[in-house]
N, C-alpha and C positions, 0 to 999 in steps of 0.2 A: 759522452756522445758530442760531436761537433755541432755547434749551432748553425743553422742555415739562415743566411741573411736574405730575407724576402721582403720586398717592397709591393704594396698592393694598394691602390686607390682608385676611386672613380673620377674621371676627368671629363669635363665638357669638351666637346670636339675642338673648340678654339684653343684649348690648352693641350690638346693631343698634337696637332699640327702647329707646333711652336718651337722655340729654341731649345726647349727642355729635351726634345727627342729628336734623333736623326735616325729614321728607320731604314733598315737594310734587310732585303729578302735574300738570304744566302742561297747559293747555287744548288745546294742539296735539297731545297724545298720542292714540292710538286709546283707545276706551273699554275699561273692564274687560271681558274676553271669556271668562275661564275658566268652563267649565260644570262640572256635577257629575262628569262623567267625569274631568277633570283633578284635580278636587279629591279625589275618592275615591282616585285613583291616588296622590296625594301622602300622604293618610292611611295607605294600605296600605303604602307604602314606609317611612314613618316608623315604623309598628308593626313591621314585618319588621326594620328596622335596630336597633330598640330591644331586640328579642329578649325572652327571659323574665326572670324575677326572679332568675336565678342570679348575675348580675354586679352590682356596684355601678355606679351612674350614672358615676362617674368612670373606670371601667374599660372602658365601651363605646367602641369606635373612633368617632372623629368622623364625622358624616354630612355630606356636601357638598351644599348646596341650590342651588348655582349662582352666577352673578355679578350684580351690580347695577352700573350705570354712572351716575354722578352728576356734575352740575355743582355744585361745592361750593367756596365762597370759603375761603381758608386761614384757620384759626382760628375759623370760624364754623360753627354747626350747620345753617344753611340748605342743604337738599340738594335740587336739582331732579333728578327722576328721569328719566333718558333712556332707560334700559332696566331692567327689573326690576319694573315696576308690578304685573304679574299676581302674582308671588310675594309681594311685600310686602303686597298687598291680601289675598290668601288667608291669609297668615300671621296677619294682623290679625283676620281672621274666626276663624281657629282659636283664637288666644288668647282672644278674646271668648267663644267656645263653652266652652272650658276653664274660664274664670272662672266661667261659669254652672253648669257641671256639678260642679265641686269646691267652688263657693261660697266662694271665697277673694278677697277684695278686693285682696290683694296684686298679683294679676295685673294690676289696673287700671292700675298704673303703667306697664306695658309697652305699654298701649293708648292712655293719656290721661296726659300729663305734668301733675303737680299744680303748682298755682300757688305761687309764693314771693313773698309780699308784701314782704318786706324786701329781696329782690334785684330787685324790680320785674318779676317774671316772671308772666304771667297763665297760667291753666291753658289747655292746648291739646292737640289730638290729635297723636300721634306721626306720623300719616301723614294728609295732606290729599289727597283725591282731586280730579279735575276739578271745577270749580265747579259744573257741572250735577248732579253725583252726591254731593257732599260733604255737604249737609244731610241727605240720606236715610242716608247711611253713618254720620254721627255720631249721629243720632237713634236708629237702629236696631242698630247694632253697637258704637259706641265708648263711648258713655256708660254708666255703671254699670247702669242700668235698661233699657238698650237691647234686650235680647233677651227682656224680659218678655212682650211680646205678639207675638213674632215669628211664631207659627203662625196668628195671626188676619189678618195683612196681606194685603189683596186684591192680586192681581197685575195686574188689568185694566188699570189706567192707569199702570203702571211702564214706564220705559224699559227696553231690553234690558240695559244694565249692572246696573240696580237689580234686574231679575229674576234676573241671575246671582248677585249678592250675596245675595238672599233665599234662592234655591234651594240655594246652596252652604252657607249657614248651616244651613238645615233639614237637609240631608243629613249634615252633620258631627255635628249634635245627635243625630241618629238613629243613624248608624254607630258613633260612639264609644260610645254607650249599649249598642249590641248587641255590639260587639267587646270593650269593656272594661267589663264590667258592674260590677266592684269599684271602690271609690273609690280603693283603693291603686294600681290599674292606671291610672286616669286621672292620679293624682298623678305617677306614674312617667313617663308620657308627657309631661306638662307639664315635669318636670325634664329629661327627655332633650332635648326641643325647645329649651328656653332654654340648657341648658348644653353639649350635644354636637352640636347642629346648627349648621352654619356657612354663612354667605354671604360671598363675596368682594366687598368693595365697592371698586370702582375709581372715583377721582374726580380731576377737574381743575377749575381755577378759571374756565374759559371754554369757550364752545362749540367754538372752533376745535380745542383740544386734544382735547375729547370726540370730535369728528368723526373724529379719527386713531385713537382707541381703537376707535371703531366699525369702522373699516377693518380693523384687526387682528383684531377678533373675527370679522368676516365672513370673513377668510381662513381661519379656523379652524372654519368651518362652522357657527357659531351662527345662530340665526334672527333675523338682522338684515337690514334692507332698506334700499337707498339711498333709497327714498321715505320710509321713516321718518325718516332722516337729513335729508333735504331739507325735509320737513315741519317738523321741529324747528328748522332753520336759518331758513326763510322766515317761517313763522308766528310764530316766537319774536321776529322783528324788527318785528312789528306789536303787540307786547305793551304798547306805551304807550298803546293804546286798546282797552279790554277789550271794547267791543261790536263793533269791527272784528275783533278777534282771534277772537271767537266766530263772526262771520259767515263769516270765511275759513277757520276750522277746519271749519265745517259744509260749506262749498263743497268743500273738499279731500275730506272724508270721503264726501260724496255721490257725488263722481266715483269714488273708489276702490270704493265699494260697487256702483255701476252697472257699472263694468268688471269687477270681481273683482280680487282681490290680484295674481294672476299677470299679467293683462292690463295692470293699472295699471303694474307694474314694466316690462313690455315697451314701454309707451308712451313711457317716459322714455328708453329707449335709441333709439327712433325720433326723439324730439324732438332728442336729441343729434346724430343723423345729419343732421337737417334743417338745423341750425345749423353743424355742423362740416364737413359734406360731404367726410368723409374717413373711412377705416376706422379702427376704435377701436385705439389704440395703448396706452392706459393704462387705469386703472379708469374705469368709466362715470361715476362720481360726480365724479371729478377733471375730466374733460373736460366734463361737464355744467356745472360751475361756471365753467370757463374759457371755454366757447363760448357758453353760454345765459344763465346768471345775471348775467353782467357787463352784459348789455343790458337788464335789467328789474329794477325794484324788485319785492318780493314781491307786492304787489297787482296790478301790471301783469301780472306773469308768470301769476298764477292767473287773472285775468279775460280776458287777451288771448292767451295762449298755451295753458295747461293746459286751460282750459274748451273753447275751440273745437276744439283738436286731439283732445281726448278724444271729443268728439261725432263728429268725422270717424272717428276709429279704431273707435269702437263701431259706426258704420254699416259699416265695413269687415269687422270680425270677425263681425258678425251678418248680413252682407249684407242690410242692412235700410234702405237709403237711401230716404227718404220724400219724394215729390213728386208733383205732379198729372200730370207729364209725364216719360216715360222712365224711371221708377223701375224697372219690371220688367226692362228691358234692362240698366240699370246694375247691378242686384243679380245678374243672371246672370253678367255679366262678373266681378264680384267673386267669385262662386262658382268661376269657372274659374281666376282668379288664385290662390285659395286652394289649388288643386291644383298649383300651380308648385313645383318642388322647392327654391326658395330664397325668402327673405322680403325681399330688398333693395327690392322693388317697394313695400313698405308705405310708407316715408317719403314718396316722391313723391305717392303717392296721398293720404296724409293732408294734405299741403300743398296739393294741387291742390283737394281737395274743400272745404278750409277756405276758399280763395281764391274759389272759385266755387260756394258752397253753393247759391245760388238760380239757377243757370244749368245745369240738368240736361243740355241739349244740348251744353254744352261738356265736361262731365263724361263724357258718354257717347262723345263723340269721343275724349277723351284715353284712356279706359279700352280703347277699341277698339284703339287703337295701342300701348297699354302691354301689353295681353295679347299682342299680336303680338310685341312687343320681348321680353317675359319668356320666352315660348315659344321665341323664336329663340335666346336665350341658353342655355336649358335643352338644346335640341337641339344647339347648338354645344359644349356642355359647357365653358363658360367657367369660369375659376377664380374664387374668391372675390375675389381682388385686382382682376381685370378687371371683375367686376360692380360692386364698390364704386365704382370709377372711373367706370363707364358711368352708374350711377344718380345719382352725385354731380354729374355733368354735367347730368343731367335736372333735378335739384333747382335747380341754378343757373339753368337756362334758364326754369324755372317762376317763379322769383323775379324774373328779369329781363324777364318778360312777353315772351319770345322767341317767334318762330313755331316751334311745336313740329312743324309738319307740313312745313316746308321739307325739301329733300333732305339738307341738311348739318345738320339738327337732331339732337341726341344722342338724341332719341326714335326715330330712324329706323334700320333696318338698312341697311348699305351694300350696294351691288350684289354685291360679292364674298361678303358673309355670306349674302345671299339665294341666291346660286348654291350655296354650300356647304350650306346647309340643304335645298335641293332634292335635292342629291346624297345627303345623309344619309338623308332621307326615302325616297329610291328605292333605298336599300341594304337591308342586313340589319337591319330595324327592330327585330325581335324581341329582338336582342342588345343594344339600347340601353335598359337598365333605367331605369324610371320615365318616360322619354320615350315608350315604346311605349304604355303604358296611357293617358297623357294624349292622345296623337295619336289612338288609336282611339276614345276616348270623345268626343273633339272631332268626329270624323267621324260617329260614331253619333248626336250631337246634331243635325248637319246633315241627317241623313236621317230623323229622327224627326218625327212630327206633334206639334207643340206643343213645349214644353220639358221634356224628360225629367228626372226626380229620381233621380240616382244615389245619393243618401244612403240610400235604403232598402235597398241591398245591402250585407250584411256583408262579402262578398268578391266581387270581380269578377276573373275570370281570363282570360288571353289563350291562345286555343287555335290550333293549326295545323289547317287543313283536310287538305292533304296532309301525313301524318304524318311526324315526324322519322325514324322507323325502320319503314317499312311492311313487312308480312310479305312474303316472297319470292313466295308464290303469289296475291298480291292483284292486284286491277285497277290499283292505283296503279302497278305495274311494268310495265303495258302502256301507260298513258299516259305515264309518265316512264321512258324506256328506258335512261337512264345515271345513274350517281351525280352526275356533273357537272351534269346537267339538275335533278335533285333539289336539290343544293346551291344552285343558282342561285336557286330559287323558295321554298324551304321556310320561310326566315325573312323573306321580303319582305312588305311591307304587303298586296299583293293576296291573300296566303294566310292572312291572320290574321283571327279573329273573336273576339267577346266572349262570355263565358258567365258566368252567375251561379254561385255556389258549388254550388247544388243541381244544376246541369247539368254541372259539371266532372267529368269522367268517365273512366270506363272505356271510353268510345267512342273514345278518341284514335287507336287504330290501326285502327279498323273501316273497311269500305268506305264510299265516299261516300254511297250510298243509306241504309245504316244510320245513318251520322252525321246525315243529314238528318232521319230519323225521331226520333232521340234528341235532337237540338238543338232541333227546332221543335214535334213533337207532344208537348208537355209542359205541364201546367197552370201551371208557374211562369212568371214574367215573362222575356221574351226581348228581345234587342237589335235594332234596325233594322239595323244593320251585318250581323248574322249572318242575319237573314231574307233580306236581299238576296243573300247569298252562296248560301244554300241553295236558291234558285230556279232555279239552273243544273241542266241535265240530266246534265252530267258535269263533271269538274274536271281539265282538261288544262293544259299549259303555256300554250296560246293563251288560254284563259279567264282564267288568273291574270294574264297580260300585259295583257289588256284591262282587267281590274279594277284593275290596278296603275296604269295610265295614267289611269283614271277618278278614283280615289281621290287620286291625286297632284294632279290638276287641281283637285279640290275643295279641297284644302289650299292650293294656290297662290292660289285665289280668295279663300279665307277670310283669309289672311294677306298678300294682296297681294304675292306674292313675284315679283320680276322685273317689277313692274308700277309704273305711276305712282302716287305717293302720293296724288294727288288722285282 
């Protein structure tokens, strides 16, 4: 096994911003994002750790500011910052603010390296931000006169990172002046920051080694993302062409912003599944490299995989597929799929929508059967191992352009599975957690006028019409004359209704007539499934049996159970 060269040590800030390091934030990194909230918290923490004037600076316990991860050639100061740019940028701003407040040019050397004409070294900033932000940062923060007009800068035409730089500078100027009004206090903070505050710099000479460090840090719960690692890897390989690097950096960041950071990370797990077609057995990033990246160069991956898959995933997450035909029905099915108790259906849906983006009739047919399939697996309580295999087979069939509606297609439920589903639906449905609510909402939607919107309910509960424990002197015991008869019907589909939280009640053991009044004669919204049940004059075993047969037939028709697939 090849040894990995890793250097790691704790450095006081005075030895971070020195000739040993020349920090560069590559263009593929996310923009500077610390707000005044994070910046004020850092300042408060530093002032608290510094304590009062009772101790000499050298006696104050060292204060740890975190890690930075660098790609740094051996023996050279050049340091590409893979993780830590937020801290390095904010510390540079803090040093610049302190330089202004205590009016000491000596601090300038920690911000801007002086030129050495005899050594052939030009003056340069200690830290270079991304290209699009560096000119602003150097002009207004790093050069000696940079903070002179900081309060007059208009924010209207600034980018978000530049606004953050400006706002954090202003808040530090204000808060340090308020919290440390004496010059001696500001001087003490400066000494404490430079001498007793430490960063751990971990560096390797190449990206591969840095990736492994990222993996270790991830295992320890730090805020690192596989998408950050992959972005560094992929866009870093386009770095021989600056305009292309900027173009693909923007593409990547636009996709991440559109999806949101959490969904963006989730997308990469689904892409891995689309390619690997197997359950995850190692780290996502390792399998992503093995199954996905080997098939694409960086530009091809971003253009032809990440971009179209992200568009499909966004449609799925937002239930917002757009087309002149069939979009309403497609989005309704996506909403039902979102209620399924597993997410393995998402990769096949991403792949299918990507392949047939402009064929809504094909997407609608696919989703109709996918919802049937996903609901069937939920009712059958299949294990995650079984589901992974079944959905992997569907992915393969989509890739192969196989007939998904043939009897032997992996998208179809077998005859024995359909029979078992019917049997389960005909049994004690109430005791099937998660399945029960999905099935009842599905039935309610079939009975409603138009397409009901269940998102408006904070809570939807399942209620028994025949109570689980009816009072001895109630009408219920005249209709249901034995415990065996009660047990037979109480948890079955025909005896269940839906209520909104406002209606969930106190009425659960009431007589049938009282329940009707409380469930229906109420200004809050009610469910078609509940209204239908409350139309009966009495609630006997015969009524439940009749309703059971009717509702079961509705589900069989909806999901084509024990019927021809065509």
